[in-house]
C-alpha positions as CSV (number, residue, x, y, z in Angstrom):
1,M,-74.6,74.3,16.3
2,A,-73.0,73.7,12.8
3,H,-70.1,71.2,12.5
4,H,-67.1,72.1,10.4
5,R,-65.0,69.4,8.7
6,P,-61.3,69.5,8.6
7,T,-59.7,70.7,5.4
8,C,-56.5,69.7,3.7
9,Q,-55.0,73.1,3.8
10,S,-51.7,73.6,5.8
11,P,-52.5,75.0,9.2
12,A,-51.5,78.5,9.8
13,P,-48.4,79.3,11.7
14,A,-49.0,79.4,15.5
15,P,-48.7,82.7,17.3
16,A,-45.2,83.4,18.6
17,R,-46.4,83.5,22.1
18,S,-49.4,81.1,22.0
19,T,-50.4,79.4,25.2
20,P,-50.8,75.6,24.8
21,N,-54.5,74.4,24.9
22,P,-54.6,71.4,27.3
23,T,-57.9,70.1,25.8
24,R,-56.7,70.2,22.1
25,A,-53.1,68.7,22.4
26,P,-54.0,65.2,23.2
27,A,-56.4,65.1,20.3
28,R,-53.7,66.4,17.9
29,R,-51.2,63.8,19.2
30,A,-53.7,61.0,18.7
31,G,-54.3,62.0,15.1
32,A,-50.6,62.1,14.4
33,A,-50.1,58.6,15.8
34,R,-53.1,57.4,13.6
35,Y,-51.0,58.3,10.5
36,T,-47.5,57.7,11.5
37,A,-47.8,54.1,13.0
38,P,-48.6,52.4,9.8
39,I,-45.7,54.2,8.2
40,V,-43.3,53.0,10.9
41,I,-44.5,49.4,10.5
42,V,-44.0,49.6,6.7
43,L,-40.6,50.9,7.1
44,I,-39.5,48.2,9.7
45,L,-41.0,45.4,7.3
46,A,-39.0,47.0,4.5
47,A,-35.7,47.0,6.6
48,L,-36.2,43.3,7.4
49,V,-36.9,42.3,3.9
50,M,-33.8,44.2,2.7
51,G,-31.7,42.7,5.4
52,W,-32.8,39.1,4.4
53,L,-32.1,39.8,0.8
54,L,-28.6,41.0,1.6
55,L,-28.0,37.9,3.7
56,Q,-29.2,35.6,0.9
57,A,-26.8,37.5,-1.5
58,V,-23.8,37.0,0.8
59,T,-24.4,33.3,1.8
60,A,-25.7,32.1,-1.6
61,P,-23.5,29.1,-3.0
62,A,-21.9,29.4,-6.3
63,P,-24.1,28.5,-9.2
64,G,-24.3,24.6,-9.7
65,P,-26.1,22.2,-11.8
66,A,-29.9,22.7,-12.5
67,P,-32.0,21.6,-9.6
68,A,-33.9,18.4,-10.0
69,Q,-37.5,18.5,-10.8
70,L,-40.3,16.4,-9.3
71,S,-41.9,14.2,-12.1
72,Q,-45.5,15.0,-11.2
73,P,-47.2,18.2,-12.6
74,G,-47.2,21.1,-10.3
75,S,-44.3,19.9,-8.2
76,I,-41.9,22.0,-6.5
77,T,-38.1,22.3,-7.4
78,L,-35.8,20.4,-5.2
79,P,-32.5,22.1,-4.1
80,A,-29.2,21.0,-5.7
81,A,-27.9,17.7,-4.3
82,V,-25.3,18.2,-1.5
83,P,-21.9,16.4,-2.2
84,M,-21.4,13.2,-0.1
85,S,-19.4,13.7,3.0
86,A,-16.1,12.2,3.6
87,L,-17.6,10.0,6.4
88,D,-20.4,8.9,4.1
89,A,-18.0,8.0,1.4
90,L,-15.9,6.0,3.7
91,A,-18.9,4.3,5.3
92,R,-20.4,3.3,2.0
93,S,-17.0,2.1,0.5
94,Q,-16.0,0.0,3.5
95,P,-18.2,-3.0,2.9
96,L,-17.1,-2.8,-0.9
97,L,-13.5,-3.0,0.2
98,V,-14.3,-5.9,2.5
99,D,-16.0,-7.8,-0.3
100,A,-13.2,-7.1,-2.7
101,R,-15.4,-4.9,-5.0
102,W,-12.6,-2.6,-5.7
103,E,-14.1,-0.8,-8.8
104,E,-17.2,0.0,-6.9
105,A,-15.3,1.3,-4.1
106,I,-13.2,3.6,-6.2
107,A,-16.3,5.0,-7.9
108,I,-17.4,6.2,-4.5
109,L,-14.0,7.3,-3.1
110,A,-12.5,9.1,-6.2
111,P,-14.9,12.0,-6.3
112,A,-14.9,12.2,-2.4
113,A,-11.1,12.4,-2.4
114,E,-11.3,15.2,-5.1
115,A,-14.1,17.2,-3.1
116,Y,-12.1,16.7,0.3
117,P,-8.4,16.5,-0.7
118,N,-7.1,16.8,2.7
119,D,-8.9,13.9,4.2
120,Q,-6.3,11.3,4.9
121,E,-8.7,8.4,5.5
122,L,-10.1,8.8,2.0
123,H,-6.7,8.5,0.2
124,I,-5.7,5.6,2.4
125,A,-9.0,3.8,1.3
126,M,-8.3,4.8,-2.3
127,S,-4.9,3.1,-2.1
128,A,-6.2,0.0,-0.5
129,A,-8.8,-0.3,-3.5
130,Y,-6.0,0.2,-6.0
131,Q,-3.9,-2.5,-4.3
132,G,-6.7,-4.8,-4.5
133,L,-6.7,-4.2,-8.2
134,R,-2.9,-4.6,-8.3
135,R,-2.7,-1.1,-9.7
136,W,0.4,-0.3,-7.9
137,D,1.0,2.9,-10.1
138,K,-2.3,4.2,-8.6
139,A,-1.9,2.8,-5.2
140,L,1.4,4.5,-4.4
141,P,0.5,8.1,-5.1
142,S,-2.7,7.8,-3.1
143,L,-0.7,6.4,-0.1
144,I,1.9,9.1,-0.6
145,T,-0.8,11.8,-0.5
146,A,-2.1,10.3,2.7
147,I,1.4,10.4,4.1
148,E,1.9,14.0,3.1
149,I,-1.3,14.9,4.7
150,G,-0.3,13.3,8.0
151,P,0.1,12.2,10.5
152,A,2.1,9.4,8.8
153,S,2.6,6.1,10.8
154,A,5.5,3.7,10.3
155,T,2.9,1.1,9.0
156,M,2.1,3.6,6.2
157,H,5.7,4.0,5.2
158,V,6.3,0.2,5.3
159,Q,3.4,-0.3,2.9
160,A,4.6,2.6,0.6
161,G,8.1,0.9,0.6
162,T,6.6,-2.4,-0.4
163,I,4.7,-0.9,-3.3
164,A,7.6,1.1,-4.4
165,N,9.7,-2.1,-4.4
166,T,7.1,-3.8,-6.5
167,L,7.3,-1.0,-9.0
168,G,11.1,-1.2,-9.0
169,K,11.6,2.2,-7.3
170,L,14.3,1.0,-5.0
171,D,15.4,4.5,-3.8
172,A,11.8,5.4,-3.0
173,A,11.5,2.0,-1.1
174,A,14.5,2.5,0.9
175,A,13.6,6.0,1.9
176,H,10.1,4.7,3.2
177,Y,11.8,2.0,5.2
178,A,14.3,4.2,6.6
179,R,11.4,6.6,7.7
180,A,9.6,3.7,9.2
181,Q,12.7,2.8,11.2
182,A,13.0,6.4,12.5
183,L,9.4,6.4,13.6
184,E,9.7,2.9,15.3
185,P,13.4,2.6,16.2
186,T,12.7,-0.5,18.4
187,Q,10.9,-2.4,15.7
188,A,13.3,-5.0,14.1
189,R,11.3,-5.7,10.9
190,H,12.1,-2.1,9.6
191,P,15.8,-2.5,9.3
192,L,15.2,-6.0,8.1
193,F,13.1,-4.7,5.2
194,L,15.6,-1.9,4.5
195,A,18.4,-4.5,4.3
196,M,16.5,-6.4,1.6
197,I,16.2,-3.2,-0.6
198,Q,19.9,-2.4,0.1
199,I,20.9,-5.9,-1.0
200,K,19.0,-5.2,-4.3
201,Q,20.9,-2.0,-4.7
202,S,24.2,-4.0,-4.3
203,K,24.8,-2.1,-1.0
204,D,26.2,-5.0,1.0
205,A,27.9,-3.1,3.6
206,A,24.8,-1.0,4.3
207,A,22.6,-4.1,4.3
208,T,24.9,-5.9,6.7
209,A,24.7,-2.9,9.0
210,S,20.8,-3.0,8.9
211,L,20.7,-6.7,9.4
212,V,23.0,-6.5,12.5
213,R,20.7,-3.8,13.9
214,A,17.8,-6.1,13.4
215,T,19.5,-8.8,15.3
216,V,20.2,-6.5,18.2
217,L,16.6,-5.5,18.3
218,D,15.4,-9.2,17.9
219,P,18.0,-11.9,18.5
220,D,15.4,-14.5,17.4
221,L,14.8,-13.1,14.0
222,A,16.0,-15.9,11.9
223,E,15.5,-14.1,8.5
224,A,18.0,-11.5,9.6
225,W,20.7,-14.2,10.6
226,G,20.1,-16.3,7.4
227,T,20.5,-13.1,5.2
228,L,23.6,-12.2,7.1
229,A,24.9,-15.7,6.2
230,E,24.2,-15.2,2.6
231,L,26.0,-11.8,2.6
232,A,28.9,-13.4,4.4
233,L,29.2,-15.9,1.6
234,R,29.2,-13.1,-1.0
235,G,31.9,-11.6,0.9
236,N,33.8,-14.8,1.0
237,T,33.8,-15.3,4.6
238,P,32.5,-18.9,5.0
239,A,33.4,-19.2,8.6
240,M,31.1,-16.1,9.6
241,A,28.4,-17.3,7.1
242,L,28.4,-20.7,9.0
243,Q,27.8,-19.0,12.4
244,H,25.0,-17.0,11.0
245,A,23.4,-19.9,9.2
246,S,23.6,-22.1,12.2
247,K,21.6,-19.5,14.3
248,A,19.0,-19.2,11.6
249,R,18.5,-22.9,11.3
250,A,18.4,-23.4,15.0
251,L,15.7,-20.7,15.1
252,Q,13.8,-22.2,12.1
253,P,14.8,-25.9,11.7
254,T,12.0,-26.5,9.1
255,V,13.0,-23.8,6.7
256,V,14.9,-25.5,4.0
257,R,16.6,-22.1,2.8
258,W,18.7,-21.9,5.9
259,R,19.9,-25.5,5.5
260,V,21.0,-24.7,1.9
261,V,22.9,-21.7,3.2
262,E,24.5,-23.7,5.8
263,A,25.5,-26.5,3.5
264,R,27.0,-24.0,1.2
265,A,29.0,-22.5,4.0
266,H,30.4,-26.0,4.9
267,R,31.3,-26.7,1.4
268,R,33.0,-23.2,1.1
269,A,34.9,-24.1,4.2
270,N,36.1,-27.3,2.5
271,A,33.9,-29.5,4.6
272,P,31.7,-31.4,2.0
273,Q,30.6,-34.2,4.4
274,E,29.1,-31.8,6.8
275,A,27.3,-30.1,3.9
276,A,25.9,-33.4,2.7
277,D,24.8,-34.3,6.1
278,V,22.8,-31.2,6.5
279,L,20.8,-31.9,3.3
280,V,20.7,-35.7,2.7
281,G,18.2,-36.3,5.4
282,L,15.5,-34.0,4.0
283,A,12.3,-35.5,2.6
284,D,12.0,-35.9,-1.1
285,A,9.6,-32.9,-1.6
286,D,12.4,-30.7,-0.2
287,R,15.5,-32.5,-1.2
288,L,14.6,-33.1,-4.9
289,T,14.3,-29.4,-5.8
290,P,16.8,-27.4,-7.9
291,A,18.6,-25.3,-5.1
292,V,18.9,-28.3,-2.7
293,L,20.1,-30.7,-5.5
294,A,22.7,-28.4,-6.6
295,E,24.2,-27.9,-3.2
296,L,24.0,-31.7,-2.3
297,T,25.4,-33.0,-5.5
298,G,28.2,-30.4,-5.3
299,A,29.1,-31.8,-1.9
300,L,28.9,-35.4,-3.3
301,G,31.1,-34.5,-6.2
302,M,33.7,-33.0,-3.7
303,L,33.5,-36.4,-1.9
304,R,34.1,-38.2,-5.3
305,R,30.7,-39.9,-5.3
306,P,29.3,-38.9,-8.8
307,A,27.2,-42.0,-9.0
308,E,25.2,-40.9,-5.8
309,A,24.8,-37.5,-7.4
310,A,23.5,-38.8,-10.6
311,A,21.0,-41.0,-8.5
312,Q,19.7,-37.9,-6.9
313,Y,19.0,-36.2,-10.2
314,E,17.4,-39.4,-11.5
315,A,15.0,-39.5,-8.6
316,A,14.2,-35.9,-9.2
317,A,13.4,-36.5,-12.9
318,A,11.1,-39.4,-12.0
319,R,8.9,-37.0,-10.3
320,P,6.4,-34.7,-12.4
321,G,7.5,-31.1,-12.7
322,D,8.7,-28.4,-14.7
323,H,12.4,-29.4,-14.4
324,H,12.1,-32.8,-15.9
325,A,14.3,-32.2,-18.9
326,A,16.9,-30.2,-16.8
327,F,17.1,-33.0,-14.2
328,L,17.6,-35.6,-16.9
329,L,20.5,-33.7,-18.4
330,E,22.1,-33.2,-15.0
331,A,21.8,-36.9,-14.4
332,A,23.4,-37.6,-17.7
333,R,26.5,-35.4,-16.8
334,W,27.0,-36.9,-13.4
335,R,26.8,-40.5,-15.1
336,Q,29.4,-39.4,-17.5
337,K,31.6,-38.3,-14.6
338,A,30.9,-41.8,-13.0
339,G,32.3,-43.3,-16.2
340,D,28.9,-44.8,-17.2
341,V,28.8,-43.4,-20.9
342,A,25.9,-45.6,-22.1
343,Q,23.6,-44.5,-19.2
344,S,24.8,-41.0,-19.7
345,R,24.0,-41.1,-23.4
346,A,20.4,-42.7,-22.7
347,L,19.6,-40.0,-20.1
348,A,20.7,-37.2,-22.5
349,A,18.5,-38.7,-25.2
350,K,15.5,-38.5,-23.0
351,A,16.3,-34.9,-22.1
352,A,16.7,-33.9,-25.7
353,A,13.4,-35.6,-26.5
354,A,11.8,-33.6,-23.7
355,G,13.0,-30.4,-25.3
356,S,16.4,-29.6,-24.0
357,K,18.7,-28.0,-26.5
358,D,21.5,-28.3,-24.2
359,A,21.0,-32.1,-24.2
360,V,21.4,-32.2,-27.9
361,E,24.7,-30.4,-27.6
362,F,25.8,-32.8,-24.9
363,L,24.9,-35.8,-27.0
364,A,27.1,-34.4,-29.8
365,G,29.9,-34.1,-27.4
366,L,29.5,-37.7,-26.2
367,E,29.7,-38.9,-29.8
């Protein structure tokens, strides 16, 4: 029997009422499957490739610097470097901050802070580095940025207030200390620091209120009591000043400043002997200083003991220091008050030789 090969001609239309041949149908379906299966696979692969390309187009990063190349021939191209994370920058800068390598820390922190502008810790670390360099003009903006990012602590506001004070920005300093006080209303140091700024602003009434608040929060805060005494003296209320100064000295008996304030309060209250008693027993290192000598000799002058006042300044002039000429001149003035013109002239001449122009004028007056 002869075999007929299939031709490429289109098959003739089937009769309208043809009856299916059960023996030829499976063969026809197998032949169709043999041709359509590869087409379906190709279509699926094409769809997958198109989907991958679309995904790459959507998620691809913006064009950056040219990728680094390996130095050896035939090497592959490395992907662009990923920016250092905020945590990595902080971790790398921490030992540099500890070792006071401020510039190196800033070199790491500055680009990280620019890349992650809302990371508070980065700006705090930046401020610390600038503070180490005493670049207060840079340290304050970094700290303010950290405060604005939040959450801001009272400690951060205290630090910002201190830097602002260093820069002479008293209004900003007062605002930061006030904010610290609002955040920690039971902490006595906040109204104390606020009072110091208010004193610089010549707001004595407000400073007094802040200091009273500090003493209520901490009755053992000597700095508050002593400063209250100084304000009372400025307000010409020596009795009140004496009460406050006595409390400060009782709390800090070794602090010379409170003894000076108490002595001044005694003298302003017309009690020069009490004033002298507060100061005369101090060791030479504390007694023979400008502030103490001025108060002690003032009390001795009120007691009509100018020779003793002169002796105090002579003892101070005998010690090495920056005030040698000034001490000699003060000794000369007290010797003049004591009636010892010859000794006064000799002391003034030494002061003039030491470079005191006021001593030259004093000598001219003696002549």
